[in-house]
BAZA-161107 format. One record per residue: x, y, z of N, C-alpha, C, O, CB in turn; residue in one letter. Coordinates in pm, 1 decimal. Glycine has a CB too. Example, Ala and Ser with C-alpha at 12.3 -4.5 7.8 and 13.67 -1.06 7.14 Angstrom:
2
     n_east    n_north       n_up    ca_east   ca_north      ca_up     c_east    c_north       c_up     o_east    o_north       o_up    cb_east   cb_north      cb_up   residuo
     1319.0     -569.0      780.0     1230.0     -450.0      780.0     1320.0     -330.0      780.0     1423.6     -331.9      846.5     1130.8     -447.3      904.6         A
     1285.0     -225.0      708.0     1367.0     -106.0      714.0     1290.0        3.0      787.0     1340.9      113.8      803.9     1408.4      -59.8      572.5         S
***
This chain:
112
     n_east    n_north       n_up    ca_east   ca_north      ca_up     c_east    c_north       c_up     o_east    o_north       o_up    cb_east   cb_north      cb_up   residuo
     8222.9    11010.7     7261.3     8202.9    10837.7     7302.1     8394.9    10866.6     7415.4     8497.2    10932.5     7396.8     8208.9    10665.0     7073.9         M
     8360.0    10801.4     7488.7     8492.6    10762.4     7600.6     8548.0    10623.3     7653.7     8486.7    10556.6     7737.1     8459.5    10820.5     7730.3         K
     8653.7    10590.5     7605.1     8666.7    10449.1     7662.6     8726.9    10500.1     7789.4     8797.9    10600.7     7790.5     8763.0    10330.6     7573.1         M
     8692.5    10415.2     7919.8     8720.5    10398.6     8048.5     8820.6    10298.0     8103.2     8752.3    10212.7     8159.9     8612.2    10377.4     8098.6         V
     8938.2    10269.1     8112.9     8999.8    10164.1     8173.5     9010.8    10229.0     8339.0     9029.4    10343.2     8381.0     9153.0    10124.8     8088.4         M
     8992.1    10111.2     8399.3     9002.1    10097.7     8577.3     9117.8    10028.2     8586.7     9147.7     9957.5     8490.4     8873.9    10008.2     8668.3         A
     9184.7    10031.6     8673.8     9282.0     9951.5     8718.4     9215.7     9909.6     8897.5     9101.3     9899.1     8853.1     9445.9    10047.5     8701.6         L
     9201.1     9887.0     9013.5     9162.2     9839.0     9116.6     9171.9     9701.5     9165.0     9187.1     9612.2     9081.7     9065.7     9869.3     9115.1         V
     9166.4     9679.3     9262.9     9196.9     9580.9     9299.4     9085.1     9443.9     9357.5     8981.6     9455.3     9423.2     9278.9     9633.3     9377.3         Q
     9136.9     9345.5     9316.5     9053.0     9228.7     9339.3     8940.9     9241.4     9437.7     8833.8     9185.2     9414.6     9134.5     9122.4     9381.6         H
     8953.7     9289.8     9511.9     8840.7     9252.6     9662.9     8768.1     9405.4     9619.8     8695.9     9440.6     9713.1     8940.8     9241.2     9888.2         T
     8766.7     9487.0     9527.1     8702.8     9613.0     9488.9     8589.2     9562.7     9385.8     8476.6     9609.9     9370.0     8814.7     9724.8     9420.9         R
     8653.4     9448.2     9316.4     8596.7     9481.8     9160.2     8453.3     9475.3     9175.6     8375.2     9554.3     9122.6     8645.0     9368.7     9033.0         F
     8400.3     9314.7     9299.1     8268.6     9388.0     9243.2     8188.5     9513.9     9252.3     8124.0     9571.3     9164.7     8192.3     9328.5     9268.9         D
     8211.4     9550.7     9406.7     8185.5     9683.8     9440.2     8151.2     9773.2     9300.4     8049.4     9830.3     9261.3     8315.3     9738.9     9521.6         A
     8261.0     9759.7     9255.7     8283.1     9842.3     9125.2     8203.7     9860.4     9019.7     8159.2     9967.4     8978.1     8375.6     9805.4     9067.6         V
     8176.7     9687.8     8951.6     8098.2     9665.8     8899.4     7936.0     9645.5     8882.9     7861.4     9653.3     8785.3     8145.4     9622.5     8890.1         R
     7913.5     9614.4     9029.4     7778.1     9704.4     9070.9     7729.1     9820.0     9054.2     7613.6     9849.4     9023.2     7764.3     9717.9     9169.0         K
     7860.7     9920.1     9085.2     7892.9    10079.8     9077.7     7818.5    10111.8     8937.4     7706.6    10157.8     8914.5     8080.7    10123.6     9074.1         A
     7912.1    10074.4     8861.6     7861.8    10058.4     8688.7     7760.4    10012.9     8621.9     7746.2    10070.0     8513.8     7927.6     9991.3     8622.7         L
     7685.9     9933.4     8644.5     7610.6     9847.2     8613.1     7434.6     9881.6     8714.1     7325.7     9832.8     8683.9     7707.5     9702.9     8644.2         T
     7454.3     9947.2     8794.7     7362.7    10049.8     8875.3     7322.4    10188.4     8734.6     7213.6    10198.4     8677.8     7481.7    10127.2     9047.0         D
     7457.0    10286.0     8707.4     7488.2    10358.9     8643.4     7370.4    10325.0     8529.8     7294.2    10417.9     8502.9     7630.5    10353.9     8624.6         L
     7348.2    10176.8     8450.7     7319.5    10148.2     8320.4     7444.2    10134.4     8238.2     7421.1    10122.7     8117.9     7232.5    10248.0     8267.6         G
     7561.6    10132.9     8270.5     7690.1    10105.5     8134.8     7627.4     9927.2     8146.8     7589.8     9870.4     8249.3     7940.0    10145.8     8194.7         V
     7634.7     9861.0     7980.2     7601.4     9789.7     7939.7     7652.5     9687.9     7935.3     7600.5     9576.5     7930.3     7577.0     9817.2     7878.0         Q
     7815.2     9731.8     7937.6     7928.6     9631.6     7890.7     8064.4     9684.6     7925.1     8107.0     9795.6     7892.9     7925.2     9605.8     7731.2         G
     8117.3     9608.0     7982.8     8244.7     9570.3     8026.7     8369.5     9481.2     7974.8     8323.0     9387.8     7909.4     8215.4     9526.6     8118.4         M
     8506.4     9475.5     7979.5     8561.9     9386.5     7949.0     8692.6     9394.1     8061.8     8779.6     9479.4     8079.4     8579.8     9391.5     7800.4         T
     8666.5     9278.4     8120.9     8740.0     9251.9     8266.1     8847.3     9155.7     8238.9     8846.4     9049.2     8177.1     8638.2     9186.6     8388.0         V
     8946.4     9223.9     8304.7     9081.2     9088.3     8242.9     9172.9     9132.4     8382.6     9195.5     9251.1     8405.9     9202.8     9130.2     8025.2         A
     9227.1     9011.9     8480.5     9340.1     9001.7     8566.5     9485.7     9014.5     8500.1     9534.8     8960.4     8401.0     9327.9     8872.3     8634.3         D
     9538.3     9111.8     8597.9     9643.2     9211.9     8524.5     9742.7     9204.2     8620.9     9693.7     9185.1     8732.2     9596.1     9374.3     8493.4         V
     9837.7     9210.1     8620.7     9955.8     9222.1     8707.0    10046.1     9355.3     8640.3    10052.6     9375.5     8519.0    10045.7     9065.5     8706.8         R
    10121.8     9451.1     8756.5    10177.2     9544.4     8743.1    10224.3     9595.3     8871.5    10215.8     9538.5     8980.3    10109.6     9615.0     8675.2         G
    10293.7     9751.8     8835.8    10253.3     9824.6     8977.0    10325.4     9972.8     8949.6    10418.8     9983.5     8870.2    10324.9     9733.0     9137.6         F
    10290.5    10045.4     8997.8    10279.5    10189.1     9040.6    10369.4    10263.4     9146.7    10490.7    10243.2     9143.0    10154.4    10201.4     9087.5         G
    10329.8    10326.0     9216.3    10449.0    10366.7     9388.1    10386.1    10288.4     9470.7    10382.8    10347.3     9578.7    10452.8    10552.4     9480.4         R
    10347.0    10212.3     9476.4    10358.8    10069.6     9584.2    10486.4     9976.7     9515.8    10578.0     9973.6     9598.0    10181.2     9953.9     9582.7         Q
    10511.1     9922.4     9427.6    10652.1     9909.4     9390.2    10613.6     9745.4     9479.9    10708.3     9683.2     9528.0    10795.5    10056.0     9458.1         K
    10545.3     9719.4     9486.1    10533.3     9567.6     9515.9    10578.1     9558.5     9630.7    10585.8     9668.9     9684.6    10602.2     9470.4     9430.4         G
    10632.3     9423.2     9731.1    10609.2     9428.4     9866.1    10736.1     9301.6     9841.8    10774.7     9260.9     9732.3    10428.4     9403.3     9942.8         F
    10795.6     9245.8    10008.9    10889.1     9109.9    10033.9    10790.5     9033.9    10057.7    10689.9     9055.0    10125.4    11003.3     9101.1    10154.8         K
    10826.4     8933.4     9992.5    10751.1     8818.5    10080.8    10844.9     8698.8    10136.0    10944.3     8684.7    10064.7    10632.8     8745.5     9985.7         E
    10837.5     8599.9    10256.3    10933.9     8524.8    10247.0    10902.4     8390.6    10261.2    10861.7     8371.3    10375.8    11019.1     8560.9    10323.1         V
    10903.8     8277.8    10186.7    10866.6     8164.1    10179.2    10976.2     8034.4    10204.8    11091.1     8023.7    10162.0    10808.9     8169.0    10060.4         Y
    10928.4     7977.1    10257.0    11042.7     7815.1    10314.6    11193.8     7917.0    10348.3    11304.9     7880.2    10310.1    11091.9     7639.7    10118.5         R
    11164.8     8077.1    10443.1    11297.7     8062.9    10425.5    11351.6     8186.9    10388.5    11395.2     8275.4    10462.2    11328.3     7964.7    10334.9         G
    11340.4     8182.1    10214.7    11364.7     8239.0    10159.8    11278.2     8378.2    10096.2    11167.9     8370.4    10042.1    11401.8     8159.2    10114.5         M
    11373.1     8531.7    10121.4    11291.0     8652.1    10083.3    11242.0     8645.1     9890.1    11298.0     8605.4     9787.9    11407.8     8805.8    10128.3         Q
    11132.3     8697.5     9918.2    11141.8     8718.9     9741.3    11051.3     8849.5     9732.5    10943.9     8874.0     9787.4    11062.7     8566.7     9627.0         Y
    11156.4     8952.1     9615.2    11095.2     9027.1     9575.3    10934.1     9060.4     9509.7    10951.8     9063.9     9387.9    11168.4     9037.6     9529.5         D
    10841.8     9076.3     9528.0    10695.4     9091.8     9484.3    10700.3     9194.1     9409.5    10709.0     9287.2     9489.7    10590.3     9110.3     9587.5         V
    10700.3     9253.3     9265.4    10697.3     9351.1     9214.8    10632.5     9378.5     9124.4    10662.8     9461.0     9038.2    10774.1     9374.2     9198.5         R
    10503.7     9294.6     9131.2    10395.7     9322.7     9021.8    10280.8     9295.7     9120.1    10279.8     9181.8     9166.6    10397.5     9218.0     8870.7         F
    10211.1     9355.9     9149.2    10111.7     9334.8     9236.0     9961.3     9311.3     9159.6     9921.5     9410.1     9097.9    10115.2     9455.9     9331.4         M
     9869.3     9185.7     9156.8     9803.2     9175.7     9102.4     9643.9     9290.3     9104.5     9613.4     9356.4     9203.8     9815.5     9056.8     9123.8         P
     9579.3     9289.9     9000.6     9511.2     9410.9     8979.8     9406.7     9343.3     8904.1     9418.3     9230.5     8856.1     9590.7     9533.6     8908.3         K
     9310.1     9413.9     8896.4     9158.1     9361.0     8783.9     9190.5     9498.5     8695.6     9229.6     9609.5     8731.6     8936.8     9356.2     8879.5         V
     9148.5     9428.7     8527.7     9149.0     9624.0     8451.5     9025.1     9551.9     8386.5     8998.1     9443.7     8334.3     9322.3     9718.7     8302.4         K
     8951.3     9697.7     8425.5     8818.8     9746.6     8377.0     8793.5     9823.8     8292.2     8814.3     9942.8     8315.8     8759.6     9791.2     8447.7         I
     8740.1     9784.0     8164.5     8706.6     9830.6     8050.3     8606.2     9841.8     7967.6     8560.8     9743.4     7909.3     8756.9     9800.3     8005.0         E
     8542.2    10005.2     7946.5     8384.1    10003.7     7945.8     8407.8    10151.1     7851.7     8471.0    10255.0     7870.6     8280.1    10009.8     8131.9         T
     8334.3    10106.2     7759.3     8285.1    10228.2     7619.7     8176.2    10298.0     7671.5     8081.7    10221.3     7689.4     8222.4    10156.2     7455.0         A
     8151.8    10414.0     7702.7     8031.1    10497.0     7716.7     8027.6    10636.7     7655.3     8127.4    10706.2     7636.4     8005.4    10512.0     7854.4         I
     7869.4    10678.9     7618.7     7887.3    10809.9     7621.9     7909.1    10956.0     7641.9     7817.6    10953.6     7724.2     7873.1    10806.9     7614.2         P
     7936.6    11049.4     7642.3     8056.1    11211.7     7624.5     7989.1    11170.5     7784.3     8043.1    11100.9     7870.4     8013.3    11430.5     7493.2         D
     7870.2    11230.8     7789.5     7741.6    11250.0     7915.8     7754.8    11153.9     8005.9     7713.2    11186.0     8117.2     7580.7    11235.7     7868.2         D
     7787.9    11072.8     7998.5     7800.5    10959.5     8144.7     7938.2    10983.8     8183.4     7974.1    10972.7     8300.6     7779.5    10767.6     8114.1         K
     7986.6    11004.0     8125.1     8159.8    10992.6     8214.9     8208.0    11055.8     8354.4     8262.3    10983.7     8438.1     8274.5    11067.6     8123.4         L
     8181.5    11223.9     8382.1     8143.2    11195.2     8537.7     8064.9    11119.2     8597.6     8110.0    11075.0     8703.3     8104.8    11277.6     8589.8         D
     7957.7    11085.3     8568.0     7935.4    10990.8     8686.1     7959.1    10867.1     8683.0     7914.8    10792.2     8770.0     7823.1    10988.0     8725.9         A
     8029.7    10826.6     8586.6     8105.6    10635.0     8583.1     8262.3    10713.9     8643.3     8343.9    10628.1     8677.0     8129.7    10513.3     8338.6         V
     8298.9    10819.6     8655.7     8439.4    10791.7     8739.6     8398.7    10837.1     8852.5     8465.9    10766.3     8927.5     8581.8    10863.6     8695.6         L
     8342.3    10898.5     8914.7     8276.5    10950.9     9052.8     8228.1    10781.2     9114.4     8234.5    10744.6     9231.8     8109.8    11087.7     9018.2         Q
     8187.4    10710.4     9012.3     8113.7    10601.4     9107.0     8260.6    10510.1     9066.5     8277.5    10444.7     9169.4     7916.4    10525.2     9050.1         A
     8359.1    10477.6     8982.9     8435.6    10426.2     9060.5     8515.3    10453.9     9128.1     8572.9    10357.0     9177.4     8468.8    10376.1     9031.7         I
     8562.7    10583.2     9168.0     8588.3    10607.5     9266.7     8573.4    10598.1     9393.7     8652.2    10615.9     9486.6     8587.5    10654.0     9253.3         Q
     8452.3    10565.0     9389.3     8377.2    10576.2     9541.8     8319.7    10409.5     9549.4     8234.3    10372.7     9630.1     8217.0    10720.4     9547.6         D
     8387.9    10317.5     9445.0     8369.8    10165.0     9488.2     8479.8    10133.9     9520.5     8474.9    10043.8     9604.3     8321.0    10064.1     9394.4         A
     8636.8    10180.8     9481.3     8747.4    10144.2     9461.1     8831.4    10166.9     9562.5     8932.0    10111.3     9606.6     8783.8    10186.4     9362.1         A
     8752.4    10283.9     9596.4     8870.0    10412.3     9701.8     8866.7    10295.3     9848.1     8763.6    10268.0     9909.7     8757.3    10650.8     9760.3         R
     8987.7    10246.6     9875.8     8985.2    10213.5    10059.5     9066.4    10278.8    10097.4     9108.7    10229.9    10202.2     9017.2    10071.8    10128.5         T
     9131.7    10392.6    10064.9     9219.9    10488.6    10139.9     9371.5    10462.1    10148.7     9445.5    10539.8    10209.0     9171.5    10495.6    10276.3         G
     9418.7    10344.6    10083.7     9507.9    10316.0    10131.7     9585.4    10292.7     9983.2     9528.9    10294.5     9873.8     9485.4    10213.4    10238.4         E
     9736.6    10269.2    10008.9     9787.3    10235.7     9900.8     9753.5    10129.2     9775.2     9667.8    10045.6     9803.9     9876.9    10215.8     9945.3         V
     9800.6    10122.7     9661.6     9761.0    10057.8     9547.9     9555.7    10017.6     9493.5     9505.6     9922.9     9432.8     9855.6     9919.2     9581.1         G
     9491.8    10152.1     9558.7     9332.8    10142.6     9512.5     9327.8    10139.1     9373.2     9229.9    10085.1     9321.6     9238.4    10266.9     9558.7         D
     9451.0    10206.1     9273.7     9426.5    10155.3     9141.4     9421.0    10303.3     9083.1     9439.0    10398.4     9159.2     9284.0    10050.4     9120.5         G
     9397.1    10321.0     8954.2     9415.0    10380.8     8881.6     9311.8    10394.1     8752.8     9308.5    10303.6     8669.5     9520.3    10350.5     8872.6         K
     9205.7    10542.0     8737.3     9172.1    10525.7     8612.8     9240.8    10588.0     8482.1     9343.9    10654.1     8495.0     9058.3    10558.2     8618.5         I
     9185.6    10567.6     8360.8     9240.6    10612.0     8229.1     9131.9    10656.7     8166.6     9031.1    10597.0     8204.4     9312.5    10509.6     8145.6         F
     9110.0    10748.8     8075.3     9018.0    10798.5     8005.3     9097.4    10888.0     7858.9     9171.3    10985.2     7843.3     8928.7    10889.3     8115.7         V
     9010.2    10758.7     7750.4     9089.2    10768.9     7588.3     8915.3    10823.4     7505.8     8803.5    10795.4     7549.2     9181.4    10542.9     7505.3         Y
     8940.1    10883.7     7413.8     8880.0    10945.3     7351.2     8856.0    10826.2     7255.5     8946.7    10782.5     7184.6     8936.7    11069.4     7317.1         D
     8743.6    10780.3     7255.8     8686.4    10676.6     7116.2     8616.8    10758.5     7049.7     8508.1    10815.3     7060.7     8584.7    10538.8     7142.2         L
     8760.0    10749.6     6928.7     8659.1    10762.2     6766.2     8540.7    10761.0     6696.9     8470.1    10845.4     6641.6     8671.9    10698.7     6702.1         N
     8537.0    10588.6     6723.0     8422.2    10525.2     6684.8     8421.5    10383.8     6701.2     8528.6    10324.4     6688.2     8394.7    10554.6     6560.0         E
     8316.7    10320.2     6727.8     8288.4    10246.3     6733.7     8124.1    10166.9     6684.0     8012.3    10205.7     6718.0     8337.1    10261.0     6821.7         C
     8160.8    10039.9     6589.1     8074.6     9961.4     6500.0     8040.9     9844.6     6602.0     8116.0     9779.9     6674.9     8151.2     9911.1     6351.1         I
     7881.1     9837.6     6580.3     7856.3     9684.9     6630.2     7879.5     9590.2     6490.9     7826.5     9615.5     6382.7     7678.1     9662.7     6699.6         R
     7961.1     9487.0     6514.6     7997.5     9385.8     6401.0     7871.5     9283.2     6329.5     7880.5     9222.9     6222.6     8112.0     9285.1     6471.1         I
     7754.0     9285.1     6424.5     7630.6     9201.7     6364.8     7536.8     9259.4     6224.4     7495.8     9211.4     6118.7     7522.9     9191.4     6493.9         R
     7530.0     9465.4     6335.9     7436.1     9490.8     6249.0     7496.7     9660.8     6155.3     7451.5     9760.0     6098.0     7277.7     9495.2     6352.2         T
     7601.6     9607.8     6188.6     7723.6     9730.9     6133.1     7635.2     9896.5     6116.0     7628.3     9973.6     6020.3     7799.5     9670.4     5929.8         G
     7549.4     9905.8     6322.1     7534.2     9989.6     6355.2     7655.9    10089.0     6384.7     7741.7    10020.7     6440.6     7464.5     9957.4     6426.4         E
     7701.8    10224.1     6371.1     7781.7    10266.8     6462.1     7778.8    10437.3     6520.0     7712.2    10536.7     6491.3     7904.6    10227.3     6402.4         K
     7866.9    10412.9     6596.0     7868.0    10534.5     6729.4     7835.5    10533.7     6828.0     7921.4    10474.9     6893.6     7815.8    10629.8     6728.8         G
     7726.7    10577.2     6911.8     7693.6    10579.6     7038.2     7587.5    10468.0     7030.0     7571.6    10396.3     7128.8     7650.2    10721.0     7091.4         E
     7510.7    10447.9     6913.9     7427.2    10304.8     6938.8     7414.3    10207.8     6884.3     7322.2    10133.0     6851.6     7327.1    10304.5     6945.9         G
     7583.6    10216.9     6870.6     7641.4    10081.3     6897.8     7713.0    10036.8     7015.8     7783.1     9936.3     7004.4     7721.8    10056.7     6807.9         A
     7704.0    10113.3     7159.4     7764.6    10058.5     7228.4     7618.3    10003.9     7331.7     7635.8     9933.1     7430.9     7889.1    10152.2     7277.7         L
***
């Protein structure tokens, strides 16, 4: 099993969500987050004062998937999130050692 975490632009979230549900991904956790990478923010002028906006808003999507869906999920996220501009986001993949459904006690991929 793998845990996939994707950081994408807010404007691309609906496309990524649809791509994942079309693949049969049954659950995901979504959070609004702020951060920066190579983009390093931007400068904004408000009421005549210049401000450095260092943390860019993104959507963090986490989903646990079986190993056999990994390549399809990664490709779907890339295709749905890509605009070709700086700040499209990142995808991180973690090994998932165990998953337990609390209600039934079911373990492993069956609990996903």
